[in-house]
N, CA, C, O and CB atoms as a CASP TS submission, in Angstrom:
PFRMAT TS
TARGET T0000
AUTHOR 0000-0000-0000
METHOD Language model
MODEL 1
PARENT N/A
ATOM      1  N   UNK     1     134.145  76.663 156.218  1.00  0.00           N
ATOM      2  CA  UNK     1     134.986  75.839 157.112  1.00  0.00           C
ATOM      3  C   UNK     1     135.227  75.995 158.186  1.00  0.00           C
ATOM      4  O   UNK     1     136.045  75.335 158.827  1.00  0.00           O
ATOM      5  CB  UNK     1     135.930  75.688 156.847  1.00  0.00           C
ATOM      6  N   UNK     2     134.052  77.588 158.899  1.00  0.00           N
ATOM      7  CA  UNK     2     133.584  77.986 160.272  1.00  0.00           C
ATOM      8  C   UNK     2     132.466  76.504 160.069  1.00  0.00           C
ATOM      9  O   UNK     2     132.263  75.619 160.900  1.00  0.00           O
ATOM     10  CB  UNK     2     132.783  79.962 160.498  1.00  0.00           C
ATOM     11  N   UNK     3     132.022  76.610 159.009  1.00  0.00           N
ATOM     12  CA  UNK     3     130.707  75.476 159.616  1.00  0.00           C
ATOM     13  C   UNK     3     131.108  74.123 160.641  1.00  0.00           C
ATOM     14  O   UNK     3     130.758  73.769 161.767  1.00  0.00           O
ATOM     15  CB  UNK     3     129.941  74.636 158.104  1.00  0.00           C
ATOM     16  N   UNK     4     132.043  73.583 159.585  1.00  0.00           N
ATOM     17  CA  UNK     4     132.952  72.820 160.309  1.00  0.00           C
ATOM     18  C   UNK     4     133.822  72.235 161.467  1.00  0.00           C
ATOM     19  O   UNK     4     134.143  71.131 161.907  1.00  0.00           O
ATOM     20  CB  UNK     4     133.267  72.949 160.016  1.00  0.00           C
ATOM     21  N   UNK     5     134.059  73.711 161.759  1.00  0.00           N
ATOM     22  CA  UNK     5     135.355  73.512 162.706  1.00  0.00           C
ATOM     23  C   UNK     5     134.001  74.352 163.395  1.00  0.00           C
ATOM     24  O   UNK     5     134.579  75.375 163.764  1.00  0.00           O
ATOM     25  CB  UNK     5     137.366  74.212 162.395  1.00  0.00           C
ATOM     26  N   UNK     6     132.826  74.503 163.714  1.00  0.00           N
ATOM     27  CA  UNK     6     131.777  74.990 165.162  1.00  0.00           C
ATOM     28  C   UNK     6     131.494  73.558 165.736  1.00  0.00           C
ATOM     29  O   UNK     6     131.950  72.785 166.578  1.00  0.00           O
ATOM     30  CB  UNK     6     129.963  75.930 164.719  1.00  0.00           C
ATOM     31  N   UNK     7     129.949  73.678 164.315  1.00  0.00           N
ATOM     32  CA  UNK     7     130.326  71.947 164.188  1.00  0.00           C
ATOM     33  C   UNK     7     130.580  70.850 165.574  1.00  0.00           C
ATOM     34  O   UNK     7     130.093  70.130 166.445  1.00  0.00           O
ATOM     35  CB  UNK     7     131.881  71.880 163.350  1.00  0.00           C
ATOM     36  N   UNK     8     131.553  71.321 165.042  1.00  0.00           N
ATOM     37  CA  UNK     8     133.131  70.011 165.423  1.00  0.00           C
ATOM     38  C   UNK     8     133.218  70.137 167.075  1.00  0.00           C
ATOM     39  O   UNK     8     133.534  69.288 167.908  1.00  0.00           O
ATOM     40  CB  UNK     8     135.269  70.700 164.564  1.00  0.00           C
ATOM     41  N   UNK     9     132.861  71.367 167.213  1.00  0.00           N
ATOM     42  CA  UNK     9     133.026  71.822 168.750  1.00  0.00           C
ATOM     43  C   UNK     9     132.006  71.335 169.144  1.00  0.00           C
ATOM     44  O   UNK     9     131.878  70.138 169.398  1.00  0.00           O
ATOM     45  CB  UNK     9     133.131  73.295 169.186  1.00  0.00           C
ATOM     46  N   UNK    10     130.951  72.360 169.278  1.00  0.00           N
ATOM     47  CA  UNK    10     129.701  71.886 169.893  1.00  0.00           C
ATOM     48  C   UNK    10     129.722  70.275 169.414  1.00  0.00           C
ATOM     49  O   UNK    10     128.518  70.033 169.324  1.00  0.00           O
ATOM     50  CB  UNK    10     128.271  72.830 169.322  1.00  0.00           C
ATOM     51  N   UNK    11     130.458  69.005 169.048  1.00  0.00           N
ATOM     52  CA  UNK    11     129.682  68.145 168.763  1.00  0.00           C
ATOM     53  C   UNK    11     130.822  67.373 170.199  1.00  0.00           C
ATOM     54  O   UNK    11     130.564  66.485 171.012  1.00  0.00           O
ATOM     55  CB  UNK    11     129.473  67.614 166.903  1.00  0.00           C
ATOM     56  N   UNK    12     131.824  68.033 170.027  1.00  0.00           N
ATOM     57  CA  UNK    12     132.555  67.179 171.046  1.00  0.00           C
ATOM     58  C   UNK    12     132.584  67.433 172.514  1.00  0.00           C
ATOM     59  O   UNK    12     132.973  66.519 173.241  1.00  0.00           O
ATOM     60  CB  UNK    12     133.835  67.165 170.708  1.00  0.00           C
ATOM     61  N   UNK    13     132.132  68.832 173.153  1.00  0.00           N
ATOM     62  CA  UNK    13     131.852  69.223 173.936  1.00  0.00           C
ATOM     63  C   UNK    13     130.321  68.178 174.262  1.00  0.00           C
ATOM     64  O   UNK    13     130.068  67.630 175.335  1.00  0.00           O
ATOM     65  CB  UNK    13     131.970  70.655 173.685  1.00  0.00           C
ATOM     66  N   UNK    14     129.751  68.145 173.415  1.00  0.00           N
ATOM     67  CA  UNK    14     128.485  67.933 173.533  1.00  0.00           C
ATOM     68  C   UNK    14     127.515  66.137 173.536  1.00  0.00           C
ATOM     69  O   UNK    14     126.526  65.551 173.974  1.00  0.00           O
ATOM     70  CB  UNK    14     128.166  68.849 172.393  1.00  0.00           C
ATOM     71  N   UNK    15     128.815  65.981 172.638  1.00  0.00           N
ATOM     72  CA  UNK    15     127.934  64.401 171.892  1.00  0.00           C
ATOM     73  C   UNK    15     126.454  64.742 171.059  1.00  0.00           C
ATOM     74  O   UNK    15     125.921  63.672 170.768  1.00  0.00           O
ATOM     75  CB  UNK    15     127.318  63.103 173.458  1.00  0.00           C
ATOM     76  N   UNK    16     125.763  65.750 170.664  1.00  0.00           N
ATOM     77  CA  UNK    16     125.273  65.743 169.907  1.00  0.00           C
ATOM     78  C   UNK    16     125.469  65.994 168.544  1.00  0.00           C
ATOM     79  O   UNK    16     126.253  66.860 168.156  1.00  0.00           O
ATOM     80  CB  UNK    16     124.773  66.079 170.284  1.00  0.00           C
ATOM     81  N   UNK    17     124.754  65.237 167.733  1.00  0.00           N
ATOM     82  CA  UNK    17     125.167  65.182 166.002  1.00  0.00           C
ATOM     83  C   UNK    17     124.529  66.762 165.237  1.00  0.00           C
ATOM     84  O   UNK    17     123.612  67.516 165.560  1.00  0.00           O
ATOM     85  CB  UNK    17     124.128  63.469 165.071  1.00  0.00           C
ATOM     86  N   UNK    18     125.746  66.775 163.860  1.00  0.00           N
ATOM     87  CA  UNK    18     124.968  67.856 163.505  1.00  0.00           C
ATOM     88  C   UNK    18     123.377  68.650 163.195  1.00  0.00           C
ATOM     89  O   UNK    18     122.822  69.731 163.393  1.00  0.00           O
ATOM     90  CB  UNK    18     125.417  67.852 162.827  1.00  0.00           C
ATOM     91  N   UNK    19     122.973  66.663 162.284  1.00  0.00           N
ATOM     92  CA  UNK    19     122.054  66.634 162.237  1.00  0.00           C
ATOM     93  C   UNK    19     120.776  66.716 162.842  1.00  0.00           C
ATOM     94  O   UNK    19     119.775  67.120 162.250  1.00  0.00           O
ATOM     95  CB  UNK    19     122.232  66.215 161.948  1.00  0.00           C
ATOM     96  N   UNK    20     120.826  66.078 164.802  1.00  0.00           N
ATOM     97  CA  UNK    20     119.762  67.465 165.665  1.00  0.00           C
ATOM     98  C   UNK    20     120.035  68.558 165.964  1.00  0.00           C
ATOM     99  O   UNK    20     119.282  69.418 166.420  1.00  0.00           O
ATOM    100  CB  UNK    20     119.317  67.339 166.893  1.00  0.00           C
ATOM    101  N   UNK    21     121.136  68.625 165.735  1.00  0.00           N
ATOM    102  CA  UNK    21     121.690  70.401 165.774  1.00  0.00           C
ATOM    103  C   UNK    21     120.863  71.617 164.579  1.00  0.00           C
ATOM    104  O   UNK    21     120.253  72.682 164.672  1.00  0.00           O
ATOM    105  CB  UNK    21     123.717  70.386 165.193  1.00  0.00           C
ATOM    106  N   UNK    22     121.301  70.676 163.488  1.00  0.00           N
ATOM    107  CA  UNK    22     119.958  71.177 161.794  1.00  0.00           C
ATOM    108  C   UNK    22     118.801  71.183 162.127  1.00  0.00           C
ATOM    109  O   UNK    22     118.090  72.001 161.542  1.00  0.00           O
ATOM    110  CB  UNK    22     119.718  70.056 160.320  1.00  0.00           C
ATOM    111  N   UNK    23     118.138  70.270 163.206  1.00  0.00           N
ATOM    112  CA  UNK    23     117.044  69.867 163.064  1.00  0.00           C
ATOM    113  C   UNK    23     115.765  70.575 163.876  1.00  0.00           C
ATOM    114  O   UNK    23     114.569  70.631 163.588  1.00  0.00           O
ATOM    115  CB  UNK    23     117.247  68.630 163.296  1.00  0.00           C
ATOM    116  N   UNK    24     116.953  71.386 165.659  1.00  0.00           N
ATOM    117  CA  UNK    24     116.322  72.384 166.216  1.00  0.00           C
ATOM    118  C   UNK    24     116.266  73.414 165.398  1.00  0.00           C
ATOM    119  O   UNK    24     115.160  73.947 165.301  1.00  0.00           O
ATOM    120  CB  UNK    24     116.803  72.712 167.320  1.00  0.00           C
ATOM    121  N   UNK    25     117.184  73.877 164.745  1.00  0.00           N
ATOM    122  CA  UNK    25     117.777  75.226 164.089  1.00  0.00           C
ATOM    123  C   UNK    25     116.627  75.409 163.334  1.00  0.00           C
ATOM    124  O   UNK    25     116.000  76.467 163.380  1.00  0.00           O
ATOM    125  CB  UNK    25     119.258  75.194 163.158  1.00  0.00           C
ATOM    126  N   UNK    26     116.233  74.290 162.513  1.00  0.00           N
ATOM    127  CA  UNK    26     115.177  74.645 161.476  1.00  0.00           C
ATOM    128  C   UNK    26     113.990  74.694 162.665  1.00  0.00           C
ATOM    129  O   UNK    26     113.032  75.261 162.140  1.00  0.00           O
ATOM    130  CB  UNK    26     114.944  73.371 160.029  1.00  0.00           C
ATOM    131  N   UNK    27     113.789  74.477 163.500  1.00  0.00           N
ATOM    132  CA  UNK    27     112.254  74.417 164.025  1.00  0.00           C
ATOM    133  C   UNK    27     112.254  76.204 165.162  1.00  0.00           C
ATOM    134  O   UNK    27     111.495  77.106 165.516  1.00  0.00           O
ATOM    135  CB  UNK    27     111.969  72.400 165.307  1.00  0.00           C
ATOM    136  N   UNK    28     113.579  75.779 165.273  1.00  0.00           N
ATOM    137  CA  UNK    28     113.555  77.985 166.266  1.00  0.00           C
ATOM    138  C   UNK    28     113.457  78.502 164.860  1.00  0.00           C
ATOM    139  O   UNK    28     114.007  79.567 165.137  1.00  0.00           O
ATOM    140  CB  UNK    28     115.701  79.036 167.472  1.00  0.00           C
ATOM    141  N   UNK    29     113.330  78.560 164.214  1.00  0.00           N
ATOM    142  CA  UNK    29     113.458  79.340 163.119  1.00  0.00           C
ATOM    143  C   UNK    29     112.035  79.978 162.571  1.00  0.00           C
ATOM    144  O   UNK    29     111.671  81.005 161.999  1.00  0.00           O
ATOM    145  CB  UNK    29     114.143  78.491 162.100  1.00  0.00           C
ATOM    146  N   UNK    30     111.370  78.606 163.149  1.00  0.00           N
ATOM    147  CA  UNK    30     109.743  78.976 162.810  1.00  0.00           C
ATOM    148  C   UNK    30     108.519  79.766 164.793  1.00  0.00           C
ATOM    149  O   UNK    30     107.425  80.230 165.112  1.00  0.00           O
ATOM    150  CB  UNK    30     108.896  76.638 162.031  1.00  0.00           C
ATOM    151  N   UNK    31     109.453  79.484 165.202  1.00  0.00           N
ATOM    152  CA  UNK    31     109.546  79.327 166.800  1.00  0.00           C
ATOM    153  C   UNK    31     109.672  81.404 166.605  1.00  0.00           C
ATOM    154  O   UNK    31     110.354  82.170 165.925  1.00  0.00           O
ATOM    155  CB  UNK    31     111.447  77.987 167.689  1.00  0.00           C
ATOM    156  N   UNK    32     108.441  81.564 167.777  1.00  0.00           N
ATOM    157  CA  UNK    32     108.489  83.135 168.293  1.00  0.00           C
ATOM    158  C   UNK    32     109.988  83.219 169.929  1.00  0.00           C
ATOM    159  O   UNK    32     109.738  82.479 170.880  1.00  0.00           O
ATOM    160  CB  UNK    32     106.233  83.577 169.072  1.00  0.00           C
ATOM    161  N   UNK    33     110.569  83.604 169.968  1.00  0.00           N
ATOM    162  CA  UNK    33     112.008  83.146 170.380  1.00  0.00           C
ATOM    163  C   UNK    33     111.811  84.257 171.744  1.00  0.00           C
ATOM    164  O   UNK    33     112.467  84.123 172.777  1.00  0.00           O
ATOM    165  CB  UNK    33     113.563  83.476 168.998  1.00  0.00           C
ATOM    166  N   UNK    34     110.750  85.402 171.528  1.00  0.00           N
ATOM    167  CA  UNK    34     110.648  85.909 172.308  1.00  0.00           C
ATOM    168  C   UNK    34     108.932  85.649 173.580  1.00  0.00           C
ATOM    169  O   UNK    34     108.470  86.335 174.492  1.00  0.00           O
ATOM    170  CB  UNK    34     111.023  87.042 171.542  1.00  0.00           C
ATOM    171  N   UNK    35     108.525  84.358 172.956  1.00  0.00           N
ATOM    172  CA  UNK    35     107.753  84.407 173.682  1.00  0.00           C
ATOM    173  C   UNK    35     107.740  82.833 175.330  1.00  0.00           C
ATOM    174  O   UNK    35     107.809  81.614 175.179  1.00  0.00           O
ATOM    175  CB  UNK    35     106.609  84.551 172.494  1.00  0.00           C
ATOM    176  N   UNK    36     107.669  83.329 176.148  1.00  0.00           N
ATOM    177  CA  UNK    36     108.584  82.796 177.033  1.00  0.00           C
ATOM    178  C   UNK    36     108.025  80.666 177.142  1.00  0.00           C
ATOM    179  O   UNK    36     108.822  79.758 177.381  1.00  0.00           O
ATOM    180  CB  UNK    36     108.341  83.991 178.787  1.00  0.00           C
ATOM    181  N   UNK    37     106.517  80.499 176.878  1.00  0.00           N
ATOM    182  CA  UNK    37     106.484  78.913 176.774  1.00  0.00           C
ATOM    183  C   UNK    37     107.325  78.308 175.457  1.00  0.00           C
ATOM    184  O   UNK    37     107.823  77.204 175.235  1.00  0.00           O
ATOM    185  CB  UNK    37     104.831  78.415 176.638  1.00  0.00           C
ATOM    186  N   UNK    38     107.211  80.139 174.322  1.00  0.00           N
ATOM    187  CA  UNK    38     107.849  78.298 173.232  1.00  0.00           C
ATOM    188  C   UNK    38     109.824  78.632 173.521  1.00  0.00           C
ATOM    189  O   UNK    38     110.643  78.238 172.690  1.00  0.00           O
ATOM    190  CB  UNK    38     107.241  78.434 170.212  1.00  0.00           C
ATOM    191  N   UNK    39     110.244  79.386 174.802  1.00  0.00           N
ATOM    192  CA  UNK    39     111.503  78.899 174.810  1.00  0.00           C
ATOM    193  C   UNK    39     111.534  78.167 175.879  1.00  0.00           C
ATOM    194  O   UNK    39     112.098  77.076 175.791  1.00  0.00           O
ATOM    195  CB  UNK    39     112.501  79.803 174.766  1.00  0.00           C
ATOM    196  N   UNK    40     111.029  78.514 176.965  1.00  0.00           N
ATOM    197  CA  UNK    40     110.603  76.830 178.573  1.00  0.00           C
ATOM    198  C   UNK    40     110.340  75.338 177.538  1.00  0.00           C
ATOM    199  O   UNK    40     110.427  74.136 177.789  1.00  0.00           O
ATOM    200  CB  UNK    40     108.090  77.182 179.934  1.00  0.00           C
ATOM    201  N   UNK    41     110.043  75.996 176.493  1.00  0.00           N
ATOM    202  CA  UNK    41     109.605  74.300 175.661  1.00  0.00           C
ATOM    203  C   UNK    41     111.241  73.719 174.710  1.00  0.00           C
ATOM    204  O   UNK    41     111.456  72.549 174.390  1.00  0.00           O
ATOM    205  CB  UNK    41     107.814  74.686 173.939  1.00  0.00           C
ATOM    206  N   UNK    42     112.327  75.086 174.392  1.00  0.00           N
ATOM    207  CA  UNK    42     113.367  74.880 173.575  1.00  0.00           C
ATOM    208  C   UNK    42     114.386  74.085 174.695  1.00  0.00           C
ATOM    209  O   UNK    42     115.155  73.125 174.720  1.00  0.00           O
ATOM    210  CB  UNK    42     113.918  76.357 172.865  1.00  0.00           C
ATOM    211  N   UNK    43     113.857  75.159 175.610  1.00  0.00           N
ATOM    212  CA  UNK    43     115.223  74.691 176.048  1.00  0.00           C
ATOM    213  C   UNK    43     115.013  72.822 177.752  1.00  0.00           C
ATOM    214  O   UNK    43     115.652  72.307 178.670  1.00  0.00           O
ATOM    215  CB  UNK    43     116.101  76.847 176.922  1.00  0.00           C
ATOM    216  N   UNK    44     113.831  72.714 177.099  1.00  0.00           N
ATOM    217  CA  UNK    44     113.459  71.254 177.862  1.00  0.00           C
ATOM    218  C   UNK    44     114.225  70.235 176.397  1.00  0.00           C
ATOM    219  O   UNK    44     114.936  69.237 176.279  1.00  0.00           O
ATOM    220  CB  UNK    44     111.133  70.953 178.215  1.00  0.00           C
ATOM    221  N   UNK    45     113.631  71.105 175.613  1.00  0.00           N
ATOM    222  CA  UNK    45     114.422  70.069 174.505  1.00  0.00           C
ATOM    223  C   UNK    45     115.730  69.617 174.279  1.00  0.00           C
ATOM    224  O   UNK    45     116.325  68.636 173.832  1.00  0.00           O
ATOM    225  CB  UNK    45     114.319  70.465 173.416  1.00  0.00           C
ATOM    226  N   UNK    46     115.877  70.386 174.618  1.00  0.00           N
ATOM    227  CA  UNK    46     117.555  70.824 174.539  1.00  0.00           C
ATOM    228  C   UNK    46     118.507  70.047 175.657  1.00  0.00           C
ATOM    229  O   UNK    46     119.495  69.315 175.712  1.00  0.00           O
ATOM    230  CB  UNK    46     117.744  72.630 174.891  1.00  0.00           C
ATOM    231  N   UNK    47     117.522  70.714 176.523  1.00  0.00           N
ATOM    232  CA  UNK    47     117.800  69.912 177.755  1.00  0.00           C
ATOM    233  C   UNK    47     117.905  68.228 177.582  1.00  0.00           C
ATOM    234  O   UNK    47     119.055  67.821 177.748  1.00  0.00           O
ATOM    235  CB  UNK    47     116.611  70.263 178.773  1.00  0.00           C
ATOM    236  N   UNK    48     117.166  67.455 177.356  1.00  0.00           N
ATOM    237  CA  UNK    48     116.266  66.297 176.713  1.00  0.00           C
ATOM    238  C   UNK    48     118.637  65.546 175.599  1.00  0.00           C
ATOM    239  O   UNK    48     119.613  64.796 175.600  1.00  0.00           O
ATOM    240  CB  UNK    48     114.003  67.517 174.956  1.00  0.00           C
ATOM    241  N   UNK    49     118.300  66.064 175.331  1.00  0.00           N
ATOM    242  CA  UNK    49     118.852  66.042 173.860  1.00  0.00           C
ATOM    243  C   UNK    49     120.710  65.390 174.118  1.00  0.00           C
ATOM    244  O   UNK    49     121.493  64.494 173.800  1.00  0.00           O
ATOM    245  CB  UNK    49     118.725  68.058 173.072  1.00  0.00           C
ATOM    246  N   UNK    50     120.520  66.977 175.139  1.00  0.00           N
ATOM    247  CA  UNK    50     122.290  67.144 175.893  1.00  0.00           C
ATOM    248  C   UNK    50     121.876  65.727 177.185  1.00  0.00           C
ATOM    249  O   UNK    50     122.943  65.224 177.535  1.00  0.00           O
ATOM    250  CB  UNK    50     122.770  69.519 177.045  1.00  0.00           C
ATOM    251  N   UNK    51     121.365  65.441 177.483  1.00  0.00           N
ATOM    252  CA  UNK    51     121.555  65.150 179.117  1.00  0.00           C
ATOM    253  C   UNK    51     121.694  66.169 180.211  1.00  0.00           C
ATOM    254  O   UNK    51     121.755  65.826 181.391  1.00  0.00           O
ATOM    255  CB  UNK    51     122.744  64.422 179.319  1.00  0.00           C
ATOM    256  N   UNK    52     121.725  66.955 179.967  1.00  0.00           N
ATOM    257  CA  UNK    52     122.278  68.316 180.846  1.00  0.00           C
ATOM    258  C   UNK    52     120.666  68.492 181.758  1.00  0.00           C
ATOM    259  O   UNK    52     119.717  68.695 181.001  1.00  0.00           O
ATOM    260  CB  UNK    52     122.831  70.115 179.516  1.00  0.00           C
ATOM    261  N   UNK    53     120.326  68.428 183.242  1.00  0.00           N
ATOM    262  CA  UNK    53     119.471  69.459 183.791  1.00  0.00           C
ATOM    263  C   UNK    53     119.514  70.312 184.246  1.00  0.00           C
ATOM    264  O   UNK    53     120.099  70.547 185.303  1.00  0.00           O
ATOM    265  CB  UNK    53     118.962  69.343 184.308  1.00  0.00           C
ATOM    266  N   UNK    54     118.570  71.443 183.228  1.00  0.00           N
ATOM    267  CA  UNK    54     118.954  72.948 183.936  1.00  0.00           C
ATOM    268  C   UNK    54     117.317  72.496 185.237  1.00  0.00           C
ATOM    269  O   UNK    54     116.381  71.700 185.312  1.00  0.00           O
ATOM    270  CB  UNK    54     118.729  75.013 182.300  1.00  0.00           C
ATOM    271  N   UNK    55     117.821  73.463 185.868  1.00  0.00           N
ATOM    272  CA  UNK    55     116.927  73.939 187.219  1.00  0.00           C
ATOM    273  C   UNK    55     115.735  75.512 186.481  1.00  0.00           C
ATOM    274  O   UNK    55     115.753  76.103 185.401  1.00  0.00           O
ATOM    275  CB  UNK    55     118.507  74.681 188.876  1.00  0.00           C
ATOM    276  N   UNK    56     115.159  75.609 187.302  1.00  0.00           N
ATOM    277  CA  UNK    56     114.097  76.145 187.098  1.00  0.00           C
ATOM    278  C   UNK    56     114.963  77.517 187.342  1.00  0.00           C
ATOM    279  O   UNK    56     115.043  78.260 186.365  1.00  0.00           O
ATOM    280  CB  UNK    56     112.786  75.660 187.970  1.00  0.00           C
ATOM    281  N   UNK    57     115.433  77.809 188.209  1.00  0.00           N
ATOM    282  CA  UNK    57     115.732  79.507 188.533  1.00  0.00           C
ATOM    283  C   UNK    57     117.016  79.810 187.168  1.00  0.00           C
ATOM    284  O   UNK    57     116.965  80.906 186.609  1.00  0.00           O
ATOM    285  CB  UNK    57     116.616  79.826 190.673  1.00  0.00           C
ATOM    286  N   UNK    58     118.141  78.750 186.706  1.00  0.00           N
ATOM    287  CA  UNK    58     118.934  78.267 185.099  1.00  0.00           C
ATOM    288  C   UNK    58     117.911  79.114 184.545  1.00  0.00           C
ATOM    289  O   UNK    58     117.761  80.324 184.710  1.00  0.00           O
ATOM    290  CB  UNK    58     118.989  76.321 184.383  1.00  0.00           C
ATOM    291  N   UNK    59     117.033  78.075 183.668  1.00  0.00           N
ATOM    292  CA  UNK    59     115.988  78.451 182.981  1.00  0.00           C
ATOM    293  C   UNK    59     115.317  80.060 183.198  1.00  0.00           C
ATOM    294  O   UNK    59     115.277  80.824 182.234  1.00  0.00           O
ATOM    295  CB  UNK    59     115.065  77.394 183.308  1.00  0.00           C
ATOM    296  N   UNK    60     115.019  80.302 183.988  1.00  0.00           N
ATOM    297  CA  UNK    60     114.429  81.837 184.406  1.00  0.00           C
ATOM    298  C   UNK    60     115.499  83.105 184.158  1.00  0.00           C
ATOM    299  O   UNK    60     115.207  84.300 184.138  1.00  0.00           O
ATOM    300  CB  UNK    60     114.046  81.848 186.170  1.00  0.00           C
ATOM    301  N   UNK    61     117.073  82.384 183.940  1.00  0.00           N
ATOM    302  CA  UNK    61     117.840  83.496 184.124  1.00  0.00           C
ATOM    303  C   UNK    61     118.337  82.553 182.342  1.00  0.00           C
ATOM    304  O   UNK    61     119.494  82.173 182.526  1.00  0.00           O
ATOM    305  CB  UNK    61     119.060  83.788 185.934  1.00  0.00           C
ATOM    306  N   UNK    62     118.048  82.277 181.408  1.00  0.00           N
ATOM    307  CA  UNK    62     118.031  81.976 180.466  1.00  0.00           C
ATOM    308  C   UNK    62     117.334  83.197 179.068  1.00  0.00           C
ATOM    309  O   UNK    62     117.714  84.096 178.317  1.00  0.00           O
ATOM    310  CB  UNK    62     117.483  80.777 180.822  1.00  0.00           C
ATOM    311  N   UNK    63     115.679  82.142 179.571  1.00  0.00           N
ATOM    312  CA  UNK    63     114.013  83.275 178.691  1.00  0.00           C
ATOM    313  C   UNK    63     115.347  84.866 179.965  1.00  0.00           C
ATOM    314  O   UNK    63     116.568  84.721 180.023  1.00  0.00           O
ATOM    315  CB  UNK    63     110.688  82.505 179.927  1.00  0.00           C
ATOM    316  N   UNK    64     115.111  85.249 180.200  1.00  0.00           N
ATOM    317  CA  UNK    64     115.191  86.927 180.847  1.00  0.00           C
ATOM    318  C   UNK    64     116.571  87.025 179.175  1.00  0.00           C
ATOM    319  O   UNK    64     116.698  87.434 178.021  1.00  0.00           O
ATOM    320  CB  UNK    64     116.162  87.230 183.464  1.00  0.00           C
ATOM    321  N   UNK    65     117.123  86.436 180.077  1.00  0.00           N
ATOM    322  CA  UNK    65     118.525  87.076 178.656  1.00  0.00           C
ATOM    323  C   UNK    65     117.703  86.738 177.486  1.00  0.00           C
ATOM    324  O   UNK    65     118.170  87.437 176.587  1.00  0.00           O
ATOM    325  CB  UNK    65     120.483  85.987 178.451  1.00  0.00           C
ATOM    326  N   UNK    66     116.837  86.121 177.061  1.00  0.00           N
ATOM    327  CA  UNK    66     117.297  85.882 175.341  1.00  0.00           C
ATOM    328  C   UNK    66     116.011  86.801 175.062  1.00  0.00           C
ATOM    329  O   UNK    66     115.735  87.210 173.935  1.00  0.00           O
ATOM    330  CB  UNK    66     117.295  83.885 174.447  1.00  0.00           C
ATOM    331  N   UNK    67     115.226  87.091 176.250  1.00  0.00           N
ATOM    332  CA  UNK    67     114.276  87.836 176.041  1.00  0.00           C
ATOM    333  C   UNK    67     114.513  89.684 176.022  1.00  0.00           C
ATOM    334  O   UNK    67     114.286  90.615 175.250  1.00  0.00           O
ATOM    335  CB  UNK    67     113.392  87.299 177.059  1.00  0.00           C
ATOM    336  N   UNK    68     115.050  89.494 177.259  1.00  0.00           N
ATOM    337  CA  UNK    68     116.241  90.955 177.214  1.00  0.00           C
ATOM    338  C   UNK    68     117.098  90.963 175.677  1.00  0.00           C
ATOM    339  O   UNK    68     117.184  92.097 175.204  1.00  0.00           O
ATOM    340  CB  UNK    68     117.763  90.735 178.743  1.00  0.00           C
ATOM    341  N   UNK    69     117.301  90.612 175.411  1.00  0.00           N
ATOM    342  CA  UNK    69     118.523  90.400 173.988  1.00  0.00           C
ATOM    343  C   UNK    69     119.791  90.771 174.595  1.00  0.00           C
ATOM    344  O   UNK    69     120.354  91.860 174.486  1.00  0.00           O
ATOM    345  CB  UNK    69     118.298  91.562 172.430  1.00  0.00           C
ATOM    346  N   UNK    70     120.182  89.750 175.248  1.00  0.00           N
ATOM    347  CA  UNK    70     122.109  89.502 175.875  1.00  0.00           C
ATOM    348  C   UNK    70     121.947  88.257 176.190  1.00  0.00           C
ATOM    349  O   UNK    70     122.004  87.603 177.231  1.00  0.00           O
ATOM    350  CB  UNK    70     122.881  90.447 177.482  1.00  0.00           C
ATOM    351  N   UNK    71     121.667  87.984 174.759  1.00  0.00           N
ATOM    352  CA  UNK    71     122.531  86.671 174.053  1.00  0.00           C
ATOM    353  C   UNK    71     123.867  87.383 173.443  1.00  0.00           C
ATOM    354  O   UNK    71     124.024  88.391 172.753  1.00  0.00           O
ATOM    355  CB  UNK    71     121.541  85.783 172.602  1.00  0.00           C
ATOM    356  N   UNK    72     125.219  85.923 174.286  1.00  0.00           N
ATOM    357  CA  UNK    72     126.356  87.593 173.155  1.00  0.00           C
ATOM    358  C   UNK    72     125.910  86.564 172.164  1.00  0.00           C
ATOM    359  O   UNK    72     125.440  85.437 172.012  1.00  0.00           O
ATOM    360  CB  UNK    72     128.886  88.148 173.297  1.00  0.00           C
ATOM    361  N   UNK    73     126.548  88.141 171.323  1.00  0.00           N
ATOM    362  CA  UNK    73     126.044  87.902 168.611  1.00  0.00           C
ATOM    363  C   UNK    73     127.408  86.676 169.039  1.00  0.00           C
ATOM    364  O   UNK    73     126.994  85.546 168.781  1.00  0.00           O
ATOM    365  CB  UNK    73     127.018  90.458 166.288  1.00  0.00           C
ATOM    366  N   UNK    74     128.694  86.652 169.538  1.00  0.00           N
ATOM    367  CA  UNK    74     129.847  85.807 168.947  1.00  0.00           C
ATOM    368  C   UNK    74     129.900  83.874 169.995  1.00  0.00           C
ATOM    369  O   UNK    74     130.560  83.165 170.754  1.00  0.00           O
ATOM    370  CB  UNK    74     131.656  87.094 169.318  1.00  0.00           C
ATOM    371  N   UNK    75     128.217  84.020 168.936  1.00  0.00           N
ATOM    372  CA  UNK    75     128.018  82.742 170.649  1.00  0.00           C
ATOM    373  C   UNK    75     129.464  81.644 170.269  1.00  0.00           C
ATOM    374  O   UNK    75     129.737  81.003 171.284  1.00  0.00           O
ATOM    375  CB  UNK    75     125.745  81.211 170.622  1.00  0.00           C
ATOM    376  N   UNK    76     130.324  81.330 169.192  1.00  0.00           N
ATOM    377  CA  UNK    76     131.059  79.916 168.727  1.00  0.00           C
ATOM    378  C   UNK    76     131.563  80.587 169.767  1.00  0.00           C
ATOM    379  O   UNK    76     130.732  80.464 170.666  1.00  0.00           O
ATOM    380  CB  UNK    76     131.878  79.331 167.198  1.00  0.00           C
ATOM    381  N   UNK    77     132.541  81.285 170.177  1.00  0.00           N
ATOM    382  CA  UNK    77     133.453  82.164 171.302  1.00  0.00           C
ATOM    383  C   UNK    77     133.146  81.098 172.898  1.00  0.00           C
ATOM    384  O   UNK    77     133.873  80.870 173.865  1.00  0.00           O
ATOM    385  CB  UNK    77     132.619  84.289 171.489  1.00  0.00           C
ATOM    386  N   UNK    78     131.390  80.545 172.463  1.00  0.00           N
ATOM    387  CA  UNK    78     131.364  79.932 173.571  1.00  0.00           C
ATOM    388  C   UNK    78     132.165  78.709 173.858  1.00  0.00           C
ATOM    389  O   UNK    78     132.453  78.009 174.829  1.00  0.00           O
ATOM    390  CB  UNK    78     130.230  79.725 173.740  1.00  0.00           C
ATOM    391  N   UNK    79     132.400  78.765 172.550  1.00  0.00           N
ATOM    392  CA  UNK    79     133.378  76.512 172.618  1.00  0.00           C
ATOM    393  C   UNK    79     134.258  76.591 172.393  1.00  0.00           C
ATOM    394  O   UNK    79     134.978  75.593 172.353  1.00  0.00           O
ATOM    395  CB  UNK    79     133.165  75.026 171.579  1.00  0.00           C
TER
END
């Protein structure tokens, strides 16, 4: 139930299909999420998928937060 509600909220907000999210998640599982270049690639890919522009400043803040483990654990509450 949680998964369906979560994906529905994300899809409604971003217009990104569950299949695209799952494909990206599988890719992320195989990636080093503490590597700055990997994170930049991921941010770029998400930006393209969602059609949202991410400034260099925002990208740096996101990367810094991820590397320093400052990402919220209850990410579903963000949607």
